[in-house]
NUBALUM-467999 format. One line per field, with one value per atom (N, C-alpha, C): residue number from 1; atom name; x, y, z. Coordinates in pm, whole numbers, always signed. Example, Ala and Ser with C-alpha at 12.3 -4.5 7.8 and 13.67 -1.06 7.14 Angstrom:
BEGIN
n	1/1/1/2/2/2
atom	N/CA/C/N/CA/C
px	+1319/+1230/+1320/+1285/+1367/+1290
py	-569/-450/-330/-225/-106/+3
pz	+780/+780/+780/+708/+714/+787
This chain:
BEGIN
n	1/1/1/2/2/2/3/3/3/4/4/4/5/5/5/6/6/6/7/7/7/8/8/8/9/9/9/10/10/10/11/11/11/12/12/12/13/13/13/14/14/14/15/15/15/16/16/16/17/17/17/18/18/18/19/19/19/20/20/20/21/21/21/22/22/22/23/23/23/24/24/24/25/25/25/26/26/26/27/27/27/28/28/28/29/29/29/30/30/30/31/31/31/32/32/32/33/33/33/34/34/34/35/35/35/36/36/36/37/37/37/38/38/38/39/39/39/40/40/40/41/41/41/42/42/42/43/43/43/44/44/44/45/45/45/46/46/46/47/47/47/48/48/48/49/49/49/50/50/50/51/51/51/52/52/52/53/53/53/54/54/54/55/55/55/56/56/56/57/57/57/58/58/58/59/59/59/60/60/60/61/61/61/62/62/62/63/63/63/64/64/64/65/65/65/66/66/66/67/67/67/68/68/68/69/69/69/70/70/70/71/71/71/72/72/72/73/73/73/74/74/74/75/75/75/76/76/76/77/77/77/78/78/78/79/79/79/80/80/80/81/81/81/82/82/82/83/83/83/84/84/84/85/85/85/86/86/86/87/87/87/88/88/88/89/89/89/90/90/90/91/91/91/92/92/92/93/93/93/94/94/94/95/95/95/96/96/96/97/97/97/98/98/98/99/99/99/100/100/100/101/101/101/102/102/102/103/103/103/104/104/104/105/105/105/106/106/106/107/107/107/108/108/108/109/109/109/110/110/110/111/111/111/112/112/112/113/113/113/114/114/114/115/115/115/116/116/116/117/117/117/118/118/118/119/119/119/120/120/120/121/121/121/122/122/122/123/123/123/124/124/124/125/125/125/126/126/126/127/127/127/128/128/128/129/129/129/130/130/130/131/131/131/132/132/132/133/133/133/134/134/134/135/135/135/136/136/136/137/137/137/138/138/138/139/139/139/140/140/140/141/141/141/142/142/142/143/143/143/144/144/144/145/145/145/146/146/146/147/147/147/148/148/148/149/149/149/150/150/150/151/151/151/152/152/152/153/153/153/154/154/154/155/155/155/156/156/156/157/157/157/158/158/158/159/159/159/160/160/160/161/161/161/162/162/162/163/163/163/164/164/164/165/165/165/166/166/166/167/167/167/168/168/168/169/169/169/170/170/170/171/171/171/172/172/172/173/173/173/174/174/174/175/175/175/176/176/176/177/177/177/178/178/178/179/179/179/180/180/180/181/181/181/182/182/182/183/183/183/184/184/184/185/185/185/186/186/186/187/187/187/188/188/188/189/189/189/190/190/190/191/191/191/192/192/192/193/193/193/194/194/194
atom	N/CA/C/N/CA/C/N/CA/C/N/CA/C/N/CA/C/N/CA/C/N/CA/C/N/CA/C/N/CA/C/N/CA/C/N/CA/C/N/CA/C/N/CA/C/N/CA/C/N/CA/C/N/CA/C/N/CA/C/N/CA/C/N/CA/C/N/CA/C/N/CA/C/N/CA/C/N/CA/C/N/CA/C/N/CA/C/N/CA/C/N/CA/C/N/CA/C/N/CA/C/N/CA/C/N/CA/C/N/CA/C/N/CA/C/N/CA/C/N/CA/C/N/CA/C/N/CA/C/N/CA/C/N/CA/C/N/CA/C/N/CA/C/N/CA/C/N/CA/C/N/CA/C/N/CA/C/N/CA/C/N/CA/C/N/CA/C/N/CA/C/N/CA/C/N/CA/C/N/CA/C/N/CA/C/N/CA/C/N/CA/C/N/CA/C/N/CA/C/N/CA/C/N/CA/C/N/CA/C/N/CA/C/N/CA/C/N/CA/C/N/CA/C/N/CA/C/N/CA/C/N/CA/C/N/CA/C/N/CA/C/N/CA/C/N/CA/C/N/CA/C/N/CA/C/N/CA/C/N/CA/C/N/CA/C/N/CA/C/N/CA/C/N/CA/C/N/CA/C/N/CA/C/N/CA/C/N/CA/C/N/CA/C/N/CA/C/N/CA/C/N/CA/C/N/CA/C/N/CA/C/N/CA/C/N/CA/C/N/CA/C/N/CA/C/N/CA/C/N/CA/C/N/CA/C/N/CA/C/N/CA/C/N/CA/C/N/CA/C/N/CA/C/N/CA/C/N/CA/C/N/CA/C/N/CA/C/N/CA/C/N/CA/C/N/CA/C/N/CA/C/N/CA/C/N/CA/C/N/CA/C/N/CA/C/N/CA/C/N/CA/C/N/CA/C/N/CA/C/N/CA/C/N/CA/C/N/CA/C/N/CA/C/N/CA/C/N/CA/C/N/CA/C/N/CA/C/N/CA/C/N/CA/C/N/CA/C/N/CA/C/N/CA/C/N/CA/C/N/CA/C/N/CA/C/N/CA/C/N/CA/C/N/CA/C/N/CA/C/N/CA/C/N/CA/C/N/CA/C/N/CA/C/N/CA/C/N/CA/C/N/CA/C/N/CA/C/N/CA/C/N/CA/C/N/CA/C/N/CA/C/N/CA/C/N/CA/C/N/CA/C/N/CA/C/N/CA/C/N/CA/C/N/CA/C/N/CA/C/N/CA/C/N/CA/C/N/CA/C/N/CA/C/N/CA/C/N/CA/C/N/CA/C/N/CA/C/N/CA/C/N/CA/C/N/CA/C/N/CA/C/N/CA/C/N/CA/C/N/CA/C/N/CA/C/N/CA/C/N/CA/C/N/CA/C/N/CA/C/N/CA/C/N/CA/C/N/CA/C/N/CA/C/N/CA/C/N/CA/C/N/CA/C/N/CA/C/N/CA/C/N/CA/C/N/CA/C/N/CA/C/N/CA/C/N/CA/C/N/CA/C/N/CA/C/N/CA/C
px	+4677/+4587/+4533/+4627/+4583/+4494/+4522/+4438/+4297/+4297/+4143/+4056/+4133/+4079/+4024/+4117/+4070/+3941/+3961/+3863/+3731/+3723/+3588/+3551/+3641/+3590/+3533/+3605/+3543/+3401/+3380/+3237/+3170/+3162/+3088/+3060/+3171/+3119/+3017/+3061/+2965/+2821/+2795/+2676/+2610/+2700/+2632/+2569/+2662/+2625/+2518/+2502/+2365/+2231/+2269/+2152/+2102/+2200/+2155/+2076/+2138/+2084/+1937/+1924/+1792/+1684/+1734/+1654/+1616/+1687/+1699/+1644/+1608/+1553/+1379/+1314/+1198/+1134/+1191/+1157/+1031/+955/+817/+721/+752/+648/+637/+770/+784/+726/+763/+692/+550/+502/+363/+260/+330/+258/+222/+332/+308/+221/+180/+82/-61/-108/-254/-335/-294/-316/-316/-384/-363/-251/-156/-36/-3/+28/+48/+205/+229/+399/+401/+520/+575/+654/+606/+650/+642/+726/+694/+629/+522/+410/+449/+388/+377/+248/+265/+183/+165/+41/-2/+7/-19/-1/+123/+217/+366/+436/+400/+488/+603/+593/+713/+658/+764/+750/+747/+634/+627/+620/+682/+677/+514/+456/+315/+280/+173/+127/+60/+71/+5/-46/-145/-196/-188/-155/-187/-295/-384/-505/-504/-512/-481/-588/-725/-851/-837/-787/-761/-654/-563/-424/-363/-350/-322/-304/-225/-195/-290/-307/-410/-325/-350/-252/-368/-321/-365/-364/-224/-200/-64/-70/+56/+123/+252/+280/+386/+323/+396/+453/+372/+412/+548/+659/+818/+833/+738/+770/+683/+711/+639/+706/+716/+781/+909/+1007/+1135/+1130/+993/+1006/+991/+1053/+1031/+935/+873/+769/+804/+919/+961/+960/+988/+1010/+873/+773/+647/+562/+615/+568/+609/+718/+795/+764/+715/+678/+510/+429/+294/+260/+300/+254/+254/+381/+356/+247/+200/+68/-37/-61/-177/-189/-36/-38/-80/-18/-45/-184/-249/-406/-474/-443/-505/-504/-390/-370/-436/-451/-500/-665/-711/-851/-930/-822/-849/-862/-843/-845/-1022/-1107/-1239/-1261/-1241/-1286/-1150/-1156/-1068/-1148/-1120/-1174/-1098/-1141/-1055/-1110/-1005/-1021/-896/-894/-779/-723/-585/-520/-392/-418/-318/-351/-460/-488/-463/-390/-359/-476/-513/-579/-501/-558/-506/-623/-558/-623/-627/-724/-693/-768/-741/-780/-893/-1020/-1100/-1178/-1228/-1279/-1429/-1509/-1657/-1698/-1793/-1841/-1892/-1856/-1867/-1749/-1664/-1533/-1469/-1411/-1335/-1185/-1134/-949/-894/-791/-721/-584/-467/-324/-300/-387/-370/-400/-475/-529/-504/-406/-364/-261/-320/-225/-120/-185/-79/-149/-50/-93/-76/-200/-200/-121/-118/-66/-176/-149/-274/-353/-351/-458/-537/-514/-581/-701/-798/-919/-935/-964/-945/-1050/-1189/-1281/-1271/-1195/-1153/-1046/-954/-851/-931/-1030/-1089/-1187/-1230/-1299/-1204/-1092/-995/-930/-924/-868/-972/-1104/-1208/-1200/-1198/-1193/-1069/-964/-834/-857/-908/-922/-1031/-1136/-1229/-1203/-1086/-1014/-1091/-1110/-1146/-1298/-1364/-1503/-1605/-1701/-1810/-1847/-1989/-2017/-2043/-1999/-1988/-2058/-2122/-2186/-2110/-1974/-1888/-1818/-1900/-1849/-1975/-1964/-2069/-2032/-2129/-2102/-2194/-2132/-2226/-2187/-2251/-2246/-2124/-2033/-1928/-1815/-1835/-1728/-1746/-1675/-1653/-1593/-1655/-1594/-1597/-1483/-1454/-1447/-1526/-1521/-1374/-1293/-1168/-1203/-1279/-1284/-1358/-1463/-1544/-1441/-1386/-1279/-1177/-1128/-1025/-1071/-1189/-1266/-1300/-1351/-1408/-1271/-1193/-1094/-1026/-996/-903/-758/-719/-566/-485/-358/-257/-254/-226/-234/-350/-483/-568/-581/-526/-523/-409/-308/-206/-243/-325/-384/-466/-538/-630/-551/-468/-360/-303/-252/-195/-285/-414/-519/-539/-512/-558/-431
py	-489/-355/-334/-329/-306/-400/-519/-639/-607/-589/-606/-480/-349/-245/-291/-342/-378/-500/-576/-684/-608/-507/-447/-354/-300/-233/-304/-423/-526/-569/-601/-662/-546/-405/-288/-306/-292/-286/-385/-516/-607/-604/-550/-548/-432/-330/-201/-251/-307/-390/-472/-561/-656/-566/-498/-385/-313/-270/-181/-267/-418/-504/-559/-580/-607/-513/-398/-262/-247/-269/-249/-352/-485/-552/-538/-496/-458/-344/-226/-92/-62/-90/-54/-109/-234/-307/-277/-266/-210/-64/+22/+149/+168/+78/+97/+8/-86/-157/-83/+11/+101/+226/+249/+382/+339/+455/+449/+518/+539/+602/+532/+559/+464/+497/+415/+455/+345/+431/+362/+365/+264/+243/+153/+137/-6/-94/-219/-342/-443/-537/-658/-751/-801/-900/-1007/-1129/-1245/-1281/-1272/-1296/-1427/-1488/-1612/-1647/-1587/-1607/-1642/-1537/-1569/-1659/-1669/-1728/-1671/-1506/-1431/-1328/-1267/-1135/-1024/-935/-812/-686/-585/-446/-414/-390/-351/-237/-141/-51/-110/-89/-145/-46/-66/+28/-78/+1/-18/+15/-55/-33/-68/+34/+27/-53/-12/-76/-250/-280/-436/-482/-383/-458/-526/-477/-545/-457/-527/-454/-500/-412/-445/-374/-525/-486/-409/-290/-204/-225/-231/-244/-326/-427/-516/-473/-425/-350/-468/-501/-614/-568/-492/-461/-386/-483/-449/-322/-330/-225/-126/-16/+97/+221/+281/+427/+432/+305/+306/+297/+281/+266/+122/+64/-80/-92/-193/-187/-122/-182/-114/+41/+96/+259/+290/+216/+289/+277/+163/+172/+258/+292/+392/+561/+561/+687/+713/+604/+603/+594/+507/+487/+624/+693/+841/+933/+914/+992/+939/+800/+750/+824/+840/+891/+1025/+1100/+1239/+1284/+1222/+1235/+1194/+1088/+1039/+1136/+1180/+1280/+1405/+1461/+1592/+1543/+1456/+1438/+1391/+1378/+1377/+1231/+1142/+1008/+937/+993/+932/+826/+868/+780/+762/+677/+639/+630/+726/+715/+720/+699/+683/+822/+844/+977/+971/+1086/+1140/+1250/+1269/+1423/+1386/+1522/+1523/+1403/+1387/+1241/+1106/+1118/+973/+923/+788/+747/+746/+789/+790/+733/+715/+696/+825/+838/+970/+943/+1037/+1035/+1154/+1138/+1250/+1254/+1379/+1405/+1331/+1379/+1342/+1279/+1187/+1132/+1232/+1225/+1319/+1432/+1418/+1510/+1424/+1511/+1457/+1456/+1356/+1349/+1495/+1521/+1621/+1601/+1651/+1651/+1655/+1740/+1767/+1670/+1571/+1466/+1315/+1281/+1184/+1108/+980/+888/+796/+773/+720/+703/+699/+681/+562/+514/+406/+383/+271/+267/+332/+347/+409/+320/+218/+107/+47/+94/+38/+108/+46/+107/+148/+259/+300/+245/+234/+156/+7/-60/-203/-182/-108/-96/-55/+40/+60/-85/-150/-266/-358/-386/-472/-430/-309/-257/-299/-276/-312/-443/-516/-667/-701/-646/-673/-640/-554/-482/-580/-637/-710/-850/-876/-1016/-1135/-1051/-1123/-1183/-1098/-1145/-1103/-1165/-1106/-961/-915/-785/-753/-619/-557/-426/-373/-231/-127/-120/-14/+47/+3/+44/+112/+256/+340/+393/+456/+511/+629/+729/+867/+882/+837/+871/+766/+802/+736/+728/+797/+773/+684/+626/+520/+567/+539/+572/+434/+453/+338/+379/+370/+438/+376/+445/+398/+388/+463/+437/+294/+258/+148/+29/+33/-73/-77/-3/-30/-95/-63/-149/-285/-304/-427/-508/-468/-560/-647/-777/-858/-825/-853/-817/-927/-877/-989/-1072/-1058/-1168/-1247/-1224/-1302/-1378/-1323/-1386/-1510/-1471/-1593/-1678/-1680/-1773/-1853/-1809/-1878/-1977/-1902/-1949/-2092/-2082/-2185/-2322/-2256/-2374/-2483/-2403/-2442/-2526
pz	+2841/+2846/+2723/+2622/+2474/+2413/+2455/+2419/+2469/+2594/+2646/+2604/+2577/+2506/+2346/+2295/+2166/+2133/+2250/+2265/+2305/+2393/+2433/+2330/+2236/+2139/+2010/+1990/+1899/+1944/+2093/+2135/+2115/+2151/+2122/+1989/+1898/+1753/+1700/+1753/+1716/+1737/+1892/+1960/+1854/+1811/+1742/+1600/+1552/+1434/+1431/+1514/+1544/+1570/+1657/+1657/+1570/+1474/+1344/+1261/+1250/+1159/+1195/+1324/+1368/+1341/+1378/+1352/+1236/+1113/+1009/+916/+969/+889/+888/+995/+998/+1030/+998/+1063/+1007/+913/+896/+958/+991/+1086/+1224/+1284/+1418/+1448/+1364/+1367/+1340/+1234/+1217/+1323/+1368/+1481/+1597/+1623/+1741/+1714/+1600/+1557/+1580/+1664/+1683/+1566/+1434/+1327/+1219/+1106/+983/+926/+869/+799/+679/+564/+424/+398/+357/+332/+234/+164/+92/+150/+122/+184/+86/+94/+12/+99/+1/+43/-58/+7/-75/-166/-295/-415/-423/-404/-430/-576/-674/-810/-862/-821/-894/-795/-673/-559/-508/-532/-477/-410/-346/-271/-383/-364/-445/-377/-424/-354/-359/-224/-216/-161/-169/-93/+7/+140/+262/+344/+410/+505/+643/+760/+900/+934/+1006/+1057/+1203/+1285/+1427/+1482/+1431/+1491/+1473/+1362/+1340/+1380/+1454/+1465/+1369/+1250/+1120/+1014/+894/+757/+639/+562/+457/+329/+248/+120/+15/-29/-125/-255/-303/-439/-428/-528/-529/-684/-665/-800/-871/-987/-1072/-1194/-1265/-1384/-1422/-1463/-1485/-1569/-1697/-1805/-1813/-1745/-1708/-1704/-1811/-1830/-1752/-1772/-1698/-1531/-1480/-1343/-1301/-1213/-1139/-1060/-1036/-929/-780/-736/-646/-618/-731/-746/-755/-820/-827/-672/-601/-477/-386/-399/-302/-339/-476/-505/-461/-467/-458/-301/-240/-110/-27/-14/+49/+16/-119/-166/-82/-68/-15/+133/+195/+324/+311/+255/+246/+214/+109/+113/+188/+289/+397/+523/+548/+642/+638/+502/+460/+442/+473/+471/+333/+241/+84/+41/+91/+65/+118/+82/+88/+11/-126/-219/-301/-386/-485/-605/-729/-841/-959/-1106/-1212/-1292/-1375/-1465/-1577/-1618/-1694/-1657/-1688/-1632/-1778/-1806/-1976/-2050/-2058/-2160/-2123/-1982/-1966/-1840/-1847/-1740/-1607/-1498/-1345/-1256/-1139/-1030/-926/-881/-797/-637/-551/-427/-442/-373/-367/-257/-207/-89/-91/-188/-201/-325/-311/-440/-537/-668/-775/-786/-722/-737/-850/-923/-1058/-1019/-1079/-1099/-1148/-1074/-1151/-1102/-1161/-1133/-977/-921/-769/-681/-732/-644/-714/-806/-894/-782/-769/-693/-787/-921/-1023/-1136/-1250/-1360/-1430/-1528/-1574/-1718/-1762/-1895/-2002/-2104/-2189/-2215/-2230/-2269/-2127/-2056/-1919/-1910/-1856/-1832/-1689/-1662/-1511/-1430/-1479/-1422/-1381/-1462/-1444/-1318/-1318/-1214/-1085/-1079/-950/-926/-1029/-970/-936/-973/-916/-780/-771/-627/-518/-574/-485/-456/-560/-528/-446/-488/-385/-247/-228/-85/-10/-87/-31/-12/-38/-43/-139/-260/-386/-347/-260/-250/-372/-344/-443/-442/-491/-481/-338/-308/-181/-191/-128/-142/-123/-168/-134/-275/-375/-509/-570/-544/-595/-751/-827/-963/-950/-1061/-1072/-1217/-1293/-1427/-1477/-1560/-1602/-1484/-1365/-1288/-1173/-1111/-1025/-923/-786/-671/-561/-492/-396/-259/-175/-57/+29/+74/+149/+282/+344/+503/+522/+429/+436/+408/+332/+283/+381/+438/+554/+669/+694/+793/+757/+640/+605/+516/+477/+398/+504/+459/+528/+539/+665/+676/+613/+597/+548/+648/+792/+867/+849/+825/+829/+695/+589/+455/+460/+549/+555/+640/+751/+817/+755/+674/+563/+466/+428/+322/+383/+515/+579/+603/+631/+652/+514/+412/+278/+234
């Protein structure tokens, strides 16, 4: 009798551990795929240039039933932050600004003398600490980062009519990019054909 109880307990423990491991492997995908709203989160994606999986800020787009890679975090030496830490810190900011209706445009600017990328409501809004998504290295040019973000979201395509400017300020329309950018799944299919 004691042996049967022990065996039953062992089987139940094994099943519980197996379920925990299975659910723990892909929680962000299973959660994001069931949502009918745009969701931003951090997940590793394959970087073709380095041939490795890197932390990325990703958006789930329900209309596309797919994920869009927003930022691939590569820089190792950034004020003591690892790429994974930056990804985990910035991805929820995208979600917060999106949920508050403040992620209509990405733009560049300066906060406390440092170049930053910000989420703003309307074209013409300036960066502020309240709208800062992430800080850049001192020598980085915010306009160049906005251009590269646009290019990344467009799948590396040519000029797209989504890149606006107002004087020195550049604006990237996030709603248009979320609709027009290729999904990670589409990129993978293309890469598998080549």
